[in-house]
Structures are given as C-alpha cells and as structure tokens.
N, C-alpha and C positions, 0 to 999 in steps of 0.2 A: 572029124576032129572033136574031142570031148567037150561037152558044154562047160565042164568045170574049169576050162581055160579062163573064164571070166572071174572065177573065184581066185585063181592064181594071179590074174592081173590086178584084181582088187588088193590082194595082199602085197603085191609088188609095188603098187602105187602108194600104199600106206608107209612104205619104207623110204620114201623121199624125205628130204629135210623138211620141206613143206608138203607133207604127205596127206593122203586122203584116208580118213578113218574108214575101215572096211565094213560098212553097214549094208543092210539089205537094199536100201535105195541106191547105193552106189552100183550094185550089180545090175540094177535095172537101167541106170544111166549108161553103163558100159555096153550092155547088150543092144541098146538103141543106137549106139554110135560106132562100135567096132564090129567088123565081121570076125569070125573065129580066126581066120588067117591074120587079120590085122592085130588081133589080140596076141597071137603068138609072136608076131614081129615086135610089138611093144614090150613084150616080156624080155626081149633080148637087149633092150636099151637100159643102161645102168641107172641106178637110183642114188648112189652115194656121191652125187655131184651137186654143185650149187645150181640155182636156176640159170638157164641159158648156156650151160656148159655143153658144148657140142661134141657129139660122137660121130666120126666119119662113117660112111656106109661100109667101108672096108672092115670096121670093127663091130658091125651089127650082124650077128650070126645066129639067126633063129634055129631052134632044134630041128624044125622041119626044113628039109633042104629046098631052097627056093632059088631058081636061077637069078643071077645078078640083075638082069633087066626087069624081071617081075618084082624083085625086092625094091628096086628104085621106084617103080610105079606105085607100089603099095605105100611106101614111105611118103612119096610126094602127094598122093591122094589124102593121106591122113593130115599132112601139113596144110594142104589147101583147105581142108575142112576145119582147121583150127585144133586138131587133136594132138599135134606135135609142133614144137618150135623148130624152125629150120633156118639155116643161113650158110653161106659159103665159108669154109674154113680158110686159113691163111694160104694154104697151098691150092686153093681153087676148087677143092672137093666140097660137095654139099654135106653138111653135118646136121644131125638131128638131136633133139632133147625132148624128154617127156615134159608135158606141161605140169608145173608145180602149182599147188593150191595158192591162189592169190596172184599168180604170175601167168595166167592163161587158162587155168581151170578154176571155176566154170565160165570165166569171163568171155572167152572167145565165142560162146553161143550168143552173146548179147552186145559185145562192143560195136558191132556193125549196125546196130539199131534195126535189125530185121524183124518183120512181123510175119512169121510163117507158122504153119501148124507144128513143125519140128521145134522152132524156138519156143512156142507156147508150151509144148510138151516138156521141153527141158526146164522151163521156168517152174512148172509145177513140181517136177522131180527134184530140182535143186532146192526149192523151198522146203520140201519135206526132209531132204537130206540134211540141210543146214540147221534144221530145228533140233537135231539130235545133240544132246549135251556132250557126247564124245568128241564132236567136232572141235569144241572149244578146249577140251581137256588137252588135246594135242598141242595147241599153241600156248596154253597156259603152263605147260609142263617144263618149259625152258626158261632159264633166268633171262636170257637174251631174247628180246621181242623182235619180231620181223618188221614191225611198222611203228611209226611215231607220228605225232601231230606237229606241224609247223605253224607257229602263230601268225595271226594277221599282222601285217607290217605296221599297223598304226600305233602299236602300243609297246614296242620294245625300245628301250632307251638307246640313243644313237651310239653310245660307247660300246654297247653289246654287239652292234652290227660288225664292228671291227674285230672283236674278240671271238664272236661266234657267227661268222658269215653263213655257215651251213644251216643256221636257223632262219634264213631268209629265203622266201620263194624266188626273189629276184636272182639270188646267187645260184640256186638250183637250175633255173632256166638258162642263166648265162653260161654255165658249165657245159650244157648240152650241145651236141653237134647236129643231131637230127631230132625234130619234135613232131609228134603226131597227136591228133585229137580223135577220141572215140567216145561212144556213149557210155554213161555210167551204168555198169552192169546191174547194180542194185536197183536203181530207179527203172531201168529197162525191164528188169524182171517183174517188178511191181506193176508196171504199165501193161505188160503182156497178160498178167493175171487180173487186170482191172482192179487193182488194189492200191494204186498210187494215191496218196492223200495230200501230196504237195504239188505245187506248180513250178518247182525248181527245174531248170533246163536239164535236158538229157546229155547233150554233147558238151561235156565239161571235164572229161577224164583225159589227162595228158600223159603221153608216153615219151620216153627219151631214148636216144641212141639205138642200140640193137633191138630193143622192144619196139621202138618207133619204126625202125626199118622193116621189121616183121609185119606189123599191122598195115603198113603202107603197101608192102609187096603183096600181101594176101587180100588187099582191098577191103579190110575191115576198119580202116582208119584213114584219115587224110593228113597230109603233111601241112604244117603251119609254121609261121615264122616265130622268132623269139618275141617280137612285139605282139603278135596275135596271142601267144601264150600268156603274156603279161595282161593283156586285155581280158582274157578268160579269168585269170586269177582275181583281177579287180572286180569283175562282175560277180564272181562267187563270194567275195568278201562283203560286197554290198548286200547280197542276198542272204547272208548269215550262214554260208556253207563253211565247212571245216576242211583244212588242207591236211590230207594224210599222205605220207611218203614212206619210202623204205627207211629203216632205222640205221642209216649210215650217213657219214659226212660227205662221202664222194661216191660217184657212180650210181646215183639214184636213178631208178628205171621208170618210176611213175608217180604221178600225183593224182589222187582221188580227191574230189571236192564233195564232201559227204553231207547229207542231211540226216536229221534224227528220225524221220519217219520211215525211211526205206533202207538206209545203209547199215551194213552188218556191224560196223565198229561203233559208231556214234549211237545208233539205235539200241544196241545191246547195253551200252553203258547207261543211256537214258532210262531204259527199263529196269536197270539194276539187276540184270541177269547174271553178270560176271563182274567181279571187282575190277576196277580200272587198271590197276597195276598187274593183274593177272593177264589181261588181254593186250594191253598196249604199253609202249614206252612213253612216259610223260615227263617232260623236262622243265615245264613252267607251271606256276600257279598264279592266279589273279589276286591282286591287292587293290584296295580302294583308298584314294586320298580323301579322307573324311572331311578335310578342310574345304575341298572343292565340291564334293558330292552334294547335289541338291535333293537327292531322294526321289528322283523322277520315276524310277523303276523300269526304265527302258531296257536296262541290262538284264534284269530278271526275266522280262518277257522274251528276250531273244536267245537266252542261254540254251544251247542245243542239248545239254544233258541235265537240265533242271538242277544245277548245282548252286543256284542262288535263290534266296528268299528275302523278303523285306521284313525287318524286325525294327520296330520303333522308327519307321520311316527311313531306314538305312539298309542297304544291301549287305547280306551276310553270306560268305562263301563257305560251302561244304568242301573242305580241303581233301576229303577222301574221294570225292567224285569229280572235282574240277579237272578238266583235261588241258588247261592252259592254252586253249585255242585262240583266245583274244577276240572271239566274235562279239563278246559283250561290249568291247570298247568302241566298235564301229558306230553305234547310234548315240554314244555318250555325248551330250551337248557341251560338257565342260571339261573334257579330257581328264576325268578323275580316276581313270582305270589304267593300271600298268601291270605288266607281267614280271615276276621275279623267278629266278631259277629255283627249282624245287630242291636241287642238291648240286654237288660238284660233278655228277655223272654227265658224260657226253656220249653220243652214239659211237659205235665202232667206226674205224677210219674209212673203210670201203665196203661196197656191196659184197665183194668176194669175202672179206674178213667176216662180215656179218653172218653170212650163210655157212662159212666154215665153223663159226662158233655154234650155230644152231645145230649143225650136223654132229658136232662133238658132244654137245649137251644132250642130244637125243641118243647118244651112244652108238651112232652109225659110223662105220669105217669110212675114211675120207680118201677119195681117189681123184678129186679135181686137181687141176694144174695149179702150180704156184703162180 
C-alpha cells in the first residue's frame, strides 16, 4: 500500500471542523500510530460532521476491499488505542468517528496519565507540532470560537446566576448524566518531557456524557459523582486554575482546569502569542470596586494571564488581555473584585449548534444529523 496514504490522511484530517493543520510533524505522528491499512480505513470515515457524530460500520467502506470481520477488528483496535471515538448507535450497532482536535486528538495519548516510551515520544512530537503558527490560524479563522472560559463562582453577582446559569460550573455539572475524570493533557505532556514548572494536580480534567462514557469504557478515565466533580472545581479555583469549556450553553462535553505555564490556551494568551479574541470566546471582564480595594496586590500576583498591574497602589486591568476568569477574586480579602459582561453576546445554544457554525464558517459541507 503506498506510503502517501499518510499524506492523504493528513489532508483528510485537516478538513474536520476541528481539523489538524497538515504539517510535516503530523505525518510523523500518523505513521507512528496508524498502520497503512488503518490509515486507509480512517480515510473512509467522513470529516464534515461535528465531534462525536457516529458513523455505523455499515457506512464505512474503505477503497481497499476488507472483509467485514477484519474491518470490525481494525476499527475496534483503533478505538481501543484512542485513535477513534466509538459508541453504540441507537440501533445497537457500533459507530465510529474521527478524533477531532481538542476532542480526543492529541489528548487520548495523555488523558490516562501513562508514562511509557510511546507516550513520551508522542509528547515530543505533539509539542513540535503545536508550536507551528498554522495550528492557531485554523482556530482563529472562524468568528465562532470552540471554547470559552467559565468564571470562578465567587465573583458573579447572584442575579446573573439566574439570567446566565450556563456561566456557572455548578450548572454544567448538574446537567451532566455521566462524569469522568482524566489527566490534564497539557500538564501530562509537560511532565513526560520533564518540563513542568508548576505543582498543579494532573487529574483535574472533567468529561461529560458521551465523552465521559468513552474514556470510562476505554479505561483512560474514571467515573466520578457530581459532588466529586464539584470538589475538583473547588480545589482548582483555590489553586488559581482557569475553567475552560465548550463555547455552548448546553451539551458541554468537557471542562479543562488550565494553568498558565503548561496549558495551550491560557499559556498562549499569557505569552501574548495570539490575541485573546482570536483564540477564545471571552464573555466577562474584571472590574475593581475602588472604594473597597486596599491595594494589597494579591490579585496581580495570581492573574494567570498577567492582565493586571499596580499603578499608584491600585490594580489596573488590561482589558485587551483579561480573560474574565475571576481567578483574581479568589484571594481578594475585601471582595473588591467583580466580573461584568463584556458585551451582550452569549454562547451558541448547544454543542451541536456550535460545531455546525464552525463547519459553516470554515466553508465545509455539513452532513451531520439535525
């Protein structure tokens, strides 16, 4: 089978809504993980679908003729190794989907917290791949952003809770039917490369519903209760971590609890590599009650994106870079910090609507179900 099957697969994966820019490093990643036969099979799985949109085996038809039983074995092997998402469809048949960037790729190499030569090799390749500017151009090219930050619960006024419940982590967790806990892929990658500069915990990445079911079934995550999930959120807020979720009001699939030294989103903004609004959806900005503020500077010290500085013994916010995460309010001894809405904008209604919009804005034909 021709070696250029990997180039074909690279191009195929780039046409996902959350696609992979087809760089040289991606070819190396693919050749280390897919056999040529597996690559041929992956090429027959559609890309113009939202993440986790299943395709039954009966509709997966590789160009190379493969007996049904062998095809089933190939697909299951890839799913077991985290290269495909899989789940039973409503009629009981197993369905499969390509892993989309940020929704399984490259996270499945690291969610389980494994320390193996293969995981270390993938960490090195992924870091090289993710450094490329093209990676961010893909996600900055659409008006609709895939991810947003949810503020710490300590600093949104109570009336906002009723109007905007989707801005509260408690509401996200309450809506979920199944919840799982995995390792933070960003910190796990840094740990494998012996580059981690923080002591923040690894097992703080939370998955919901079908994504939770997948990581539990593949044994790369463990099921937790809603109370255990809330406990994780509380610990993360105390540690100054930032809640990152899907940019939707309903059907959120995951919560990352990000640090600024390792994590792709917060770290990128902290280092001023890409403008905040190009990379992420931000719905809040921080304001200071000057009558209460004592000028202690604790908020400046903890800000994960360096968007605060002291001027004449008072904190000043850089509104171009503030991400509205509310982390700065956690240590404030006098409750002088609150978050205000940046604009009237709100996230798309559902996870499905979010990714339909992204597909449309990227100019890809849409074939996912209504």
